[in-house]
C-alpha positions in Angstrom: 116.0 131.3 122.3 113.4 131.4 119.9 111.4 128.3 118.6 112.7 126.7 115.8 110.8 125.6 113.0 112.4 122.2 111.4 111.0 120.2 108.2 112.0 116.6 108.5 112.0 114.8 104.8 112.5 111.6 106.0 111.0 108.3 104.5 111.5 105.9 107.0 108.8 106.0 110.0 111.5 104.7 112.5 113.9 107.1 111.8 111.0 110.2 111.9 109.8 108.5 115.7 113.6 109.0 117.0 113.6 112.6 115.7 110.4 113.4 117.1 111.4 111.4 120.1 115.0 113.9 120.5 113.9 116.8 119.9 111.2 115.9 123.0 114.2 115.4 125.0 116.3 118.5 124.4 114.5 120.8 126.1 114.8 123.6 123.4 111.4 125.2 122.1 110.7 124.1 118.5 108.4 123.3 115.7 108.7 120.1 113.7 107.0 119.1 110.3 107.4 116.2 108.2 107.8 115.0 104.6 108.2 111.6 103.3 109.8 112.1 100.3 110.6 115.4 98.4 107.8 116.4 96.3 105.3 116.3 99.5 108.4 118.7 101.1 108.3 120.8 97.8 104.3 121.3 98.3 104.7 121.8 101.6 107.3 125.0 100.8 105.0 126.4 98.7 102.0 125.8 100.4 100.3 123.1 98.0 99.4 120.9 100.5 95.8 120.8 102.6 96.4 123.0 105.5 99.8 124.1 105.0 100.6 128.0 105.1 101.4 129.7 102.2 104.9 131.3 102.6 106.3 128.1 105.1 110.1 128.6 105.9 111.3 126.7 108.3 114.4 127.2 109.7 116.0 124.0 109.1 115.9 120.9 107.2 116.7 117.8 107.8 116.7 115.4 104.8 117.1 112.1 104.4 118.8 111.3 100.7 117.2 107.7 99.5 113.8 108.2 99.4 110.9 107.3 97.0 109.2 109.1 94.2 111.8 112.1 94.6 114.8 111.9 96.7 117.2 113.9 98.5 119.6 114.8 95.9 116.7 115.8 93.4 115.0 118.2 96.2 117.9 119.8 97.1 118.5 120.8 93.6 115.0 122.2 93.3 114.9 123.6 96.6 118.5 125.8 96.1 117.0 126.9 92.4 113.9 128.3 94.1 114.7 132.2 94.5 112.7 132.1 97.9 113.5 128.6 99.2 117.3 128.4 98.4 118.5 130.2 101.5 117.2 127.8 104.3 119.8 125.5 106.0 119.7 122.0 105.3 121.7 119.4 107.0 121.5 116.0 105.1 120.9 113.2 107.4 121.5 109.9 105.6 123.2 106.1 105.4 125.2 106.8 102.7 128.8 107.4 102.9 129.4 107.7 99.0 131.8 110.5 98.1 129.7 111.3 94.9 126.7 112.2 97.3 128.5 114.0 99.7 130.0 116.2 96.7 126.8 116.8 95.0 125.2 118.0 98.5 128.1 120.2 99.3 127.7 122.0 95.5 124.6 122.3 96.7 125.3 124.3 100.0 124.6 122.1 102.5 124.9 122.9 106.0 126.3 119.3 107.3 126.4 116.0 105.9 125.4 113.5 109.2 125.9 109.6 108.3 123.3 108.0 110.1 124.1 104.5 112.2 123.2 101.6 109.8 123.8 98.6 112.1 121.5 97.2 114.5 120.9 94.5 116.3 116.7 94.5 116.9 114.7 97.2 116.0 114.5 98.5 119.4 118.6 99.1 119.6 118.0 101.0 115.8 115.5 103.2 117.2 117.8 104.1 120.6 120.8 104.5 118.7 119.9 106.7 115.9 117.6 108.4 118.8 120.9 109.0 120.5 122.9 109.8 117.4 120.2 112.6 116.1 119.6 114.0 119.5 123.7 115.1 119.7 123.5 116.4 116.4 120.4 118.0 116.8 121.3 119.7 120.4 124.2 121.0 118.7 122.7 122.3 115.5 119.6 124.1 117.1 122.2 125.3 119.8 124.5 126.5 117.4 127.0 124.7 118.4 127.6 122.5 115.4 131.0 124.1 114.0 132.5 120.9 115.7 130.3 118.4 113.1 
């Protein structure tokens, strides 16, 4: 299996840690890049950040919707309007169960819409629950078995 290049656009550090831990446990070759909002993600994709590669194109983007500066919907709209970037697979990973968000992301061509678990008894349980959730879905996505999602 070839190494998958993933861009995680997520402002919650605990969720970033959960995704990182999940990827390490999957035993699947990957390269993870992170951005904490839509502006940072677009700058990375366009080679406008220090140390970023010009022409950087990940295999997929894991995208949170609720972020500061530029939220996920604004980012997704900008991504789809760029000829070079519009074909990247995007999986929304969010706490939003709003039908409006689902409809807009569907119109913008997302590959999947995954709702993160929202209730956690403690910070530890939150990381643990999120990690198991992400690990299950990432395994399916990275191995091409996401049809059941």
